[in-house]
C-alpha positions as CSV (number, residue, x, y, z in Angstrom):
1,X,43.1,62.9,40.2
2,X,42.3,62.1,36.6
3,X,45.9,61.2,35.5
4,X,46.5,58.7,38.4
5,X,43.1,57.1,37.9
6,X,43.7,56.8,34.1
7,X,47.1,55.2,34.7
8,X,45.6,52.8,37.2
9,X,43.0,51.7,34.7
10,X,45.6,51.3,31.9
11,X,47.8,49.2,34.3
12,X,44.8,47.0,35.3
13,X,44.0,46.4,31.6
14,X,47.6,45.5,30.9
15,X,47.8,43.1,33.8
16,X,44.4,41.5,32.9
17,X,45.5,41.0,29.3
18,X,48.8,39.5,30.4
19,X,47.2,37.1,32.9
20,X,44.4,36.1,30.5
21,X,47.0,34.7,28.1
22,X,48.9,32.8,30.8
23,X,46.0,30.5,31.6
24,X,47.1,26.8,32.0
25,X,43.8,25.3,33.2
26,X,40.1,25.9,32.7
27,X,37.3,24.8,35.1
28,X,35.7,21.8,33.3
29,X,31.9,21.3,33.1
30,X,32.0,17.5,32.7
31,X,28.5,15.8,32.6
32,X,27.1,14.6,35.9
33,X,25.3,11.5,34.7
34,X,23.2,10.3,37.8
35,X,22.7,6.9,36.3
36,X,19.6,5.3,37.7
37,X,19.3,1.7,36.4
38,X,21.1,-1.2,34.8
39,X,21.7,-0.7,31.1
40,X,21.2,3.0,31.1
41,X,23.5,5.0,28.7
42,X,24.0,8.7,28.5
43,X,25.6,10.7,25.7
44,X,26.1,14.5,26.3
45,X,27.7,17.2,24.1
46,X,28.1,20.7,25.3
47,X,29.8,24.0,24.8
48,X,31.3,25.8,27.8
49,X,33.1,29.0,28.6
50,X,35.5,29.8,31.5
51,X,35.8,33.0,33.4
52,X,36.6,35.6,34.7
53,X,39.9,36.4,32.8
54,X,38.6,35.4,29.4
55,X,35.6,33.6,28.0
56,X,37.7,30.7,26.5
57,X,35.2,28.4,24.7
58,X,35.4,24.6,25.0
59,X,33.8,21.6,23.3
60,X,32.9,18.8,25.7
61,X,31.7,15.2,25.0
62,X,30.8,12.6,27.6
63,X,29.5,9.0,27.6
64,X,28.3,7.2,30.7
65,X,27.0,3.6,31.2
66,X,25.6,1.5,34.0
67,X,26.5,-2.2,33.2
68,X,24.9,-3.5,36.4
69,X,22.5,-2.4,39.1
70,X,25.6,-1.3,41.1
71,X,28.5,-0.4,38.8
72,X,28.8,2.8,36.7
73,X,31.4,4.1,34.2
74,X,32.1,7.4,32.4
75,X,34.5,8.7,29.8
76,X,34.8,12.4,28.8
77,X,36.9,14.6,26.7
78,X,37.1,18.4,26.4
79,X,38.9,20.6,23.8
80,X,39.8,24.2,24.8
81,X,42.0,25.3,21.9
82,X,44.2,23.8,19.2
83,X,46.8,22.5,21.8
84,X,44.8,22.1,25.0
85,X,42.5,19.2,25.9
86,X,41.5,17.0,28.8
87,X,40.4,13.4,28.8
88,X,39.2,11.4,31.8
89,X,38.0,7.9,32.6
90,X,36.2,6.9,35.8
91,X,34.4,4.0,37.3
92,X,32.3,3.6,40.5
93,X,29.1,2.6,42.1
94,X,25.6,4.1,42.2
95,X,22.4,3.8,44.2
96,X,18.9,4.8,43.0
97,X,16.7,5.9,45.9
98,X,13.9,7.0,43.5
99,X,14.0,9.9,42.8
100,X,17.3,10.6,44.5
101,X,20.5,9.1,43.0
102,X,23.9,8.8,44.5
103,X,27.1,8.1,42.5
104,X,30.7,7.6,43.7
105,X,33.6,7.4,41.2
106,X,37.3,7.0,41.2
107,X,39.1,8.2,38.1
108,X,42.1,9.5,36.2
109,X,42.4,12.6,34.0
110,X,45.1,13.7,31.6
111,X,45.3,17.0,29.9
112,X,47.5,19.3,27.9
113,X,48.0,23.1,28.5
114,X,48.9,25.9,26.1
115,X,48.6,29.5,27.3
116,X,49.2,31.2,24.0
117,X,51.8,33.8,23.3
118,X,52.1,36.6,25.8
119,X,54.4,39.5,26.8
120,X,55.4,40.6,30.3
121,X,56.1,44.2,31.5
122,X,59.7,43.8,30.3
123,X,58.4,43.1,26.8
124,X,59.7,39.6,26.8
125,X,57.6,37.2,24.7
126,X,56.8,33.8,26.1
127,X,54.2,31.1,26.5
128,X,53.4,28.2,28.8
129,X,53.1,24.7,27.5
130,X,52.9,21.2,29.0
131,X,50.6,18.6,30.5
132,X,49.0,17.5,33.7
133,X,47.6,14.3,35.3
134,X,44.8,14.2,37.9
135,X,44.0,11.0,39.9
136,X,40.6,11.9,41.6
137,X,37.5,10.8,43.3
138,X,34.0,12.2,42.8
139,X,30.7,12.1,44.6
140,X,27.5,13.0,42.7
141,X,24.1,13.4,44.2
142,X,20.8,14.6,42.7
143,X,17.3,13.8,41.6
144,X,16.1,12.2,38.4
145,X,12.9,12.4,36.4
146,X,11.2,15.1,38.5
147,X,8.0,16.8,37.2
148,X,6.9,13.6,35.3
149,X,10.4,12.9,34.0
150,X,11.2,16.3,32.5
151,X,13.7,17.6,35.0
152,X,17.0,16.4,36.5
153,X,19.1,18.3,38.9
154,X,22.3,17.4,40.8
155,X,25.5,18.5,42.4
156,X,29.0,16.9,42.2
157,X,32.1,17.2,44.3
158,X,35.4,16.2,42.8
159,X,38.7,16.1,44.7
160,X,42.1,15.0,43.7
161,X,45.8,15.7,43.1
162,X,47.0,17.6,40.1
163,X,50.5,16.6,38.9
164,X,51.5,19.3,36.4
165,X,54.5,19.7,34.1
166,X,54.3,23.3,32.7
167,X,57.2,24.8,30.8
168,X,57.7,28.6,30.4
169,X,59.2,29.0,27.0
170,X,60.9,32.3,26.0
171,X,60.5,33.5,22.4
172,X,63.5,35.5,21.1
173,X,63.2,38.2,18.5
174,X,64.4,35.9,15.8
175,X,61.8,33.2,16.8
176,X,64.2,31.0,18.7
177,X,62.5,29.1,21.6
178,X,64.3,28.6,24.9
179,X,62.7,27.0,28.0
180,X,63.2,29.2,31.1
181,X,61.8,26.9,33.9
182,X,59.4,24.1,34.6
183,X,56.7,24.1,37.2
184,X,56.0,20.5,38.5
185,X,54.9,20.9,42.1
186,X,51.8,18.8,43.0
187,X,48.6,20.8,43.5
188,X,45.5,19.9,45.5
189,X,42.3,20.1,43.4
190,X,38.7,20.7,44.5
191,X,35.9,21.1,41.9
192,X,32.2,21.4,42.9
193,X,29.6,21.5,40.2
194,X,25.9,22.2,39.8
195,X,23.7,20.7,37.1
196,X,20.2,21.3,35.8
197,X,18.6,19.2,32.9
198,X,15.2,19.9,31.5
199,X,13.3,18.9,28.4
200,X,11.8,15.6,27.3
201,X,12.2,12.3,29.1
202,X,15.1,11.1,27.0
203,X,16.5,14.3,25.5
204,X,17.2,17.3,27.7
205,X,19.1,20.6,27.7
206,X,21.8,20.7,30.3
207,X,23.0,23.8,32.2
208,X,26.2,23.5,34.3
209,X,28.1,25.7,36.6
210,X,31.5,24.6,37.8
211,X,34.2,25.9,40.1
212,X,37.9,25.0,40.4
213,X,40.3,25.6,43.3
214,X,43.9,24.6,43.0
215,X,45.8,24.8,46.3
216,X,49.4,25.8,45.8
217,X,48.6,28.5,43.2
218,X,47.8,31.9,44.7
219,X,45.1,33.0,42.3
220,X,46.0,36.3,40.5
221,X,49.5,36.4,42.1
222,X,51.6,33.9,40.0
223,X,53.3,34.1,36.6
224,X,50.5,31.8,35.3
225,X,47.0,31.2,36.5
226,X,43.8,29.3,35.8
227,X,40.1,30.0,35.1
228,X,38.1,29.0,38.3
229,X,34.6,29.3,36.8
230,X,33.1,27.2,34.1
231,X,29.6,27.7,32.5
232,X,28.2,25.0,30.2
233,X,25.2,24.5,27.9
234,X,24.6,21.1,26.3
235,X,22.3,18.4,25.1
236,X,21.9,15.1,27.0
237,X,20.5,11.9,25.5
238,X,19.6,9.1,27.9
239,X,18.8,5.7,26.3
């Protein structure tokens, strides 16, 4: 039994290594602002990691603003590696029920993907490269300024349609690149997220936990995949 078990473990490690370098999308931990009043601005910077195939680090920056007692806006950008990033713009409405806050946004995201060099079981070298677009809507709900203003907590639900353009590029032994095929089928997207902020009234630490589901990709059973879990730690400044 030792030999089959050893072979099984080695095969699992090889498959995991292969899949971890074929990742084309990472679950984002974009800030949930929960804007509460006219003129409020929020700036948040965070570091995040995606799982479970590989703890890919990302740098995230977000700015949110409430120009009126009804309208809210947000812009965010995330960098995963030297060739992969995501930027999004959204606008919507909010209502402050004191201490509960409700936000509803409509937005658009654009991102680039780069999986990094990989090898399959036939020892063919390749990578995935491309971009995607996401028109989406998002509903955020939570509570602001709990415990004398030192705690915020909330949940967000983002849904949309991902429009990918991902190329699989083969790498010959002499370094020649040749596209093999392009994946451009629309994918349904659903991203819930939990958020906890604590600290001072204007400056708080932010903890985020996000999940991504892409309908149309059978997770773990396609040539490429995505990281469904995102964990973030950041600093939020409300002014």
